[in-house]
BABA-302327 format. One record per residue (C-alpha): residue number from 0; residue in three letters; x, y, z. Coordinates in pm, 1 decimal. Each point is the difference from the previous one (the first is absolute). Layout:
BEGIN
<rec><resi>NUM</resi><resn>Ala</resn><u>X</u><v>Y</v><w>Z</w></rec>
...
! end
This chain:
BEGIN
<rec><resi>0</resi><resn>Met</resn><u>6690.1</u><v>11248.9</v><w>-7050.2</w></rec>
<rec><resi>1</resi><resn>Lys</resn><u>-314.1</u><v>135.2</v><w>159.4</w></rec>
<rec><resi>2</resi><resn>Ser</resn><u>85.1</u><v>-174.8</v><w>328.3</w></rec>
<rec><resi>3</resi><resn>Val</resn><u>322.8</u><v>200.9</v><w>27.9</w></rec>
<rec><resi>4</resi><resn>Gly</resn><u>-172.9</u><v>333.1</v><w>-54.9</w></rec>
<rec><resi>5</resi><resn>Ala</resn><u>-3.7</u><v>49.6</v><w>-377.2</w></rec>
<rec><resi>6</resi><resn>Asp</resn><u>-276.5</u><v>233.1</v><w>-117.9</w></rec>
<rec><resi>7</resi><resn>Pro</resn><u>-264.7</u><v>-217.8</v><w>-170.5</w></rec>
<rec><resi>8</resi><resn>Glu</resn><u>-79.7</u><v>289.8</v><w>-235.1</w></rec>
<rec><resi>9</resi><resn>Ala</resn><u>361.4</u><v>46.3</v><w>-114.3</w></rec>
<rec><resi>10</resi><resn>Pro</resn><u>60.6</u><v>-65.7</v><w>-371.8</w></rec>
<rec><resi>11</resi><resn>Asn</resn><u>219.1</u><v>-304.9</v><w>66.3</w></rec>
<rec><resi>12</resi><resn>Met</resn><u>-265.4</u><v>-150.4</v><w>228.3</w></rec>
<rec><resi>13</resi><resn>Gln</resn><u>-270.7</u><v>65.7</v><w>-260.0</w></rec>
<rec><resi>14</resi><resn>Lys</resn><u>214.9</u><v>-175.1</v><w>-260.6</w></rec>
<rec><resi>15</resi><resn>Ala</resn><u>55.6</u><v>-295.7</v><w>234.7</w></rec>
<rec><resi>16</resi><resn>Arg</resn><u>-375.2</u><v>-22.8</v><w>68.3</w></rec>
<rec><resi>17</resi><resn>Glu</resn><u>-78.2</u><v>2.1</v><w>-372.3</w></rec>
<rec><resi>18</resi><resn>Trp</resn><u>256.8</u><v>-276.8</v><w>-59.5</w></rec>
<rec><resi>19</resi><resn>Val</resn><u>-146.5</u><v>-220.1</v><w>274.5</w></rec>
<rec><resi>20</resi><resn>Ile</resn><u>-350.9</u><v>49.5</v><w>-136.9</w></rec>
<rec><resi>21</resi><resn>Ser</resn><u>116.7</u><v>-78.7</v><w>-354.6</w></rec>
<rec><resi>22</resi><resn>Lys</resn><u>132.9</u><v>-334.6</v><w>127.9</w></rec>
<rec><resi>23</resi><resn>Gly</resn><u>-333.5</u><v>-97.0</v><w>154.3</w></rec>
<rec><resi>24</resi><resn>Gly</resn><u>17.8</u><v>185.2</v><w>329.6</w></rec>
<rec><resi>25</resi><resn>Ile</resn><u>-5.5</u><v>-163.7</v><w>338.6</w></rec>
<rec><resi>26</resi><resn>Glu</resn><u>-243.9</u><v>-261.5</v><w>-126.8</w></rec>
<rec><resi>27</resi><resn>Ala</resn><u>279.3</u><v>-142.4</v><w>-217.5</w></rec>
<rec><resi>28</resi><resn>Ser</resn><u>264.6</u><v>7.8</v><w>272.6</w></rec>
<rec><resi>29</resi><resn>Gln</resn><u>131.0</u><v>-302.7</v><w>185.7</w></rec>
<rec><resi>30</resi><resn>Thr</resn><u>-135.3</u><v>-102.3</v><w>338.0</w></rec>
<rec><resi>31</resi><resn>Met</resn><u>318.2</u><v>107.5</v><w>181.9</w></rec>
<rec><resi>32</resi><resn>Thr</resn><u>-27.0</u><v>347.8</v><w>-153.2</w></rec>
<rec><resi>33</resi><resn>Lys</resn><u>-357.6</u><v>30.4</v><w>125.3</w></rec>
<rec><resi>34</resi><resn>Phe</resn><u>109.8</u><v>-121.2</v><w>342.9</w></rec>
<rec><resi>35</resi><resn>Lys</resn><u>281.9</u><v>255.8</v><w>17.3</w></rec>
<rec><resi>36</resi><resn>Leu</resn><u>-236.7</u><v>280.2</v><w>-101.2</w></rec>
<rec><resi>37</resi><resn>Ala</resn><u>-236.9</u><v>-107.4</v><w>277.0</w></rec>
<rec><resi>38</resi><resn>Ile</resn><u>283.7</u><v>-12.9</v><w>254.9</w></rec>
<rec><resi>39</resi><resn>Phe</resn><u>101.8</u><v>357.5</v><w>-84.0</w></rec>
<rec><resi>40</resi><resn>Trp</resn><u>-362.8</u><v>122.1</v><w>27.4</w></rec>
<rec><resi>41</resi><resn>Thr</resn><u>-27.2</u><v>68.8</v><w>-371.9</w></rec>
<rec><resi>42</resi><resn>Leu</resn><u>-265.2</u><v>-266.1</v><w>-55.8</w></rec>
<rec><resi>43</resi><resn>Pro</resn><u>-253.5</u><v>-108.4</v><w>264.0</w></rec>
<rec><resi>44</resi><resn>Met</resn><u>52.1</u><v>-359.9</v><w>116.1</w></rec>
<rec><resi>45</resi><resn>Asp</resn><u>-371.0</u><v>-80.3</v><w>-31.6</w></rec>
<rec><resi>46</resi><resn>Thr</resn><u>-14.6</u><v>87.4</v><w>-369.3</w></rec>
<rec><resi>47</resi><resn>Asp</resn><u>-87.8</u><v>-268.9</v><w>-252.8</w></rec>
<rec><resi>48</resi><resn>Leu</resn><u>325.7</u><v>76.7</v><w>-181.8</w></rec>
<rec><resi>49</resi><resn>Val</resn><u>207.3</u><v>-134.8</v><w>288.9</w></rec>
<rec><resi>50</resi><resn>His</resn><u>-213.0</u><v>-312.9</v><w>28.6</w></rec>
<rec><resi>51</resi><resn>Ser</resn><u>-36.6</u><v>-58.7</v><w>-373.6</w></rec>
<rec><resi>52</resi><resn>Phe</resn><u>253.6</u><v>-284.7</v><w>11.5</w></rec>
<rec><resi>53</resi><resn>Asp</resn><u>-261.0</u><v>-205.5</v><w>189.9</w></rec>
<rec><resi>54</resi><resn>Asp</resn><u>-221.4</u><v>-23.0</v><w>-310.7</w></rec>
! end
């Protein structure tokens, strides 16, 4: 939603953020999700979270 211009401080975005965090955040997401976030410049490619599947 943020990538299409939604205000990150809007109530619906805050609720979405809280839900993601309650489910374990990006650390608990699948590798493809991390890759897509990196592709859309939401998560740096060099972060350990993207490369965590190598462990």
